[in-house]
C-alpha positions as CSV (number, residue, x, y, z in Angstrom):
1,M,117.3,94.4,81.5
2,P,115.5,91.3,80.2
3,G,116.1,89.3,83.4
4,V,114.1,91.7,85.5
5,E,111.3,91.9,82.9
6,D,111.0,88.1,82.9
7,L,110.9,88.1,86.7
8,Y,108.1,90.7,86.7
9,R,106.2,88.8,84.1
10,E,106.5,85.6,86.2
11,I,105.2,87.4,89.3
12,I,102.1,88.7,87.3
13,L,101.5,85.2,85.9
14,D,101.9,83.6,89.3
15,H,99.2,85.8,90.8
16,Y,97.0,85.2,87.8
17,R,97.4,81.4,87.9
18,T,97.2,81.2,91.7
19,P,95.3,84.2,92.9
20,R,95.6,85.0,96.6
21,N,92.5,85.9,98.7
22,R,90.1,84.7,96.0
23,G,86.6,84.1,97.3
24,E,83.9,85.9,99.1
25,L,83.2,87.1,102.6
26,P,79.8,86.8,104.1
27,P,77.7,89.8,105.3
28,P,78.2,92.1,107.0
29,A,81.4,92.4,104.9
30,V,81.3,95.4,102.5
31,C,81.0,94.3,98.8
32,T,81.7,96.6,95.9
33,E,81.7,95.8,92.2
34,G,83.7,97.2,89.3
35,N,84.0,96.5,85.7
36,N,85.9,97.5,82.6
37,P,83.6,97.3,79.6
38,L,86.5,97.8,77.2
39,C,88.2,94.6,78.3
40,G,85.3,92.7,79.9
41,D,87.0,92.6,83.3
42,D,84.6,92.2,86.3
43,I,85.7,92.5,89.9
44,R,84.0,92.2,93.3
45,I,85.9,93.2,96.4
46,F,84.8,92.1,99.9
47,L,86.1,93.9,102.9
48,D,85.9,93.2,106.6
49,I,86.9,96.4,108.3
50,A,86.9,96.8,112.1
51,D,88.5,99.4,114.3
52,G,90.0,101.1,111.3
53,V,91.8,98.0,110.1
54,V,91.2,95.8,107.0
55,R,90.9,92.5,108.9
56,D,90.1,90.5,105.8
57,V,89.7,91.0,102.1
58,K,88.6,88.7,99.3
59,F,87.9,89.2,95.6
60,S,86.0,87.4,92.9
61,G,85.3,88.0,89.2
62,Q,86.9,87.4,85.9
63,G,89.1,89.2,83.5
64,C,92.5,89.5,81.9
65,S,95.7,88.5,83.6
66,I,96.6,92.1,84.4
67,S,93.3,92.9,86.3
68,Q,93.3,89.6,88.1
69,S,96.9,89.6,89.2
70,S,96.8,93.3,90.2
71,T,93.8,92.6,92.4
72,S,95.4,89.5,93.9
73,M,98.6,91.5,94.7
74,M,96.5,94.3,96.1
75,T,94.6,92.0,98.5
76,V,97.9,90.6,99.9
77,A,99.3,94.2,100.4
78,I,96.2,95.5,102.3
79,K,95.2,92.7,104.5
80,G,95.8,93.6,108.2
81,R,96.6,97.2,107.4
82,P,95.0,100.3,108.8
83,V,92.6,102.0,106.4
84,D,94.7,105.2,106.3
85,E,97.7,103.1,105.2
86,V,95.6,101.3,102.6
87,R,94.5,104.7,101.1
88,A,98.1,105.8,101.0
89,L,99.1,102.6,99.2
90,V,96.3,103.1,96.7
91,R,97.5,106.7,96.0
92,R,101.0,105.4,95.6
93,F,99.9,102.7,93.1
94,K,97.8,105.0,91.1
95,H,100.6,107.5,91.0
96,M,102.8,104.7,89.6
97,M,100.1,104.1,86.9
98,T,100.5,107.8,86.1
99,L,96.9,108.7,87.0
100,S,96.2,112.0,88.6
101,D,96.3,112.1,92.4
102,D,93.3,114.2,93.5
103,D,93.2,112.7,97.0
104,G,96.3,114.3,98.4
105,A,100.1,114.0,98.3
106,V,101.7,110.7,97.3
107,D,104.2,109.3,99.8
108,E,107.0,108.1,97.5
109,S,108.6,106.2,100.4
110,I,105.7,103.7,100.4
111,K,107.1,100.4,99.1
112,L,104.9,98.5,96.7
113,G,107.0,95.2,96.7
114,D,105.8,92.7,94.1
115,I,103.2,95.3,92.9
116,E,106.0,97.2,91.2
117,A,105.9,94.4,88.6
118,L,102.8,96.1,87.2
119,G,104.8,99.3,86.5
120,G,105.4,98.1,82.9
121,V,101.7,98.4,82.2
122,V,102.1,102.1,81.7
123,K,103.8,101.3,78.4
124,F,100.4,100.1,77.3
125,P,97.9,102.9,78.2
126,V,94.8,100.8,77.3
127,R,95.8,98.3,80.0
128,I,96.1,100.8,82.8
129,K,92.3,100.5,83.4
130,C,92.8,96.8,83.8
131,A,95.5,97.2,86.4
132,T,93.6,99.8,88.4
133,L,90.2,98.2,88.3
134,G,90.5,96.3,91.6
135,W,92.1,99.4,93.3
136,N,89.3,101.7,92.2
137,T,86.8,99.1,93.4
138,L,88.6,98.9,96.7
139,L,88.4,102.7,97.1
140,E,84.6,102.5,96.5
141,G,84.3,100.0,99.3
142,L,86.5,102.0,101.7
143,N,84.4,105.1,100.9
144,S,81.2,103.3,101.5
145,T,82.3,102.5,105.1
146,Q,82.7,106.1,106.0
147,G,80.0,108.0,107.9
């Protein structure tokens, strides 16, 4: 259905042209960095987590439209959510990207909203790393805040 593909393409381009939550958070925010040497993508995720909730999130870096828009959409989806829900959302997204799910069962009822626009990336396996870069960097940040 070409209309839907055009809509999805427009959502991705919109987040690339006008990224949400772009910037940095000052310390004591957690900062993690990720890169994709195959594509040249570079992402930094800043997290403000308190009482088990992602109070604020920002990202900086540069890269292709897929990595930047995916990270922008991710920040919108996780802001204000409990860390457990964020982890479930990451599992759901990575499952959509057809990556293995070593961290537990995937809750298929979790709605991804605009993030589903990135589902077409799986047709281009080399771009999956672009789409998941921000998400993997987010997980590193979440893991660094544990005990």
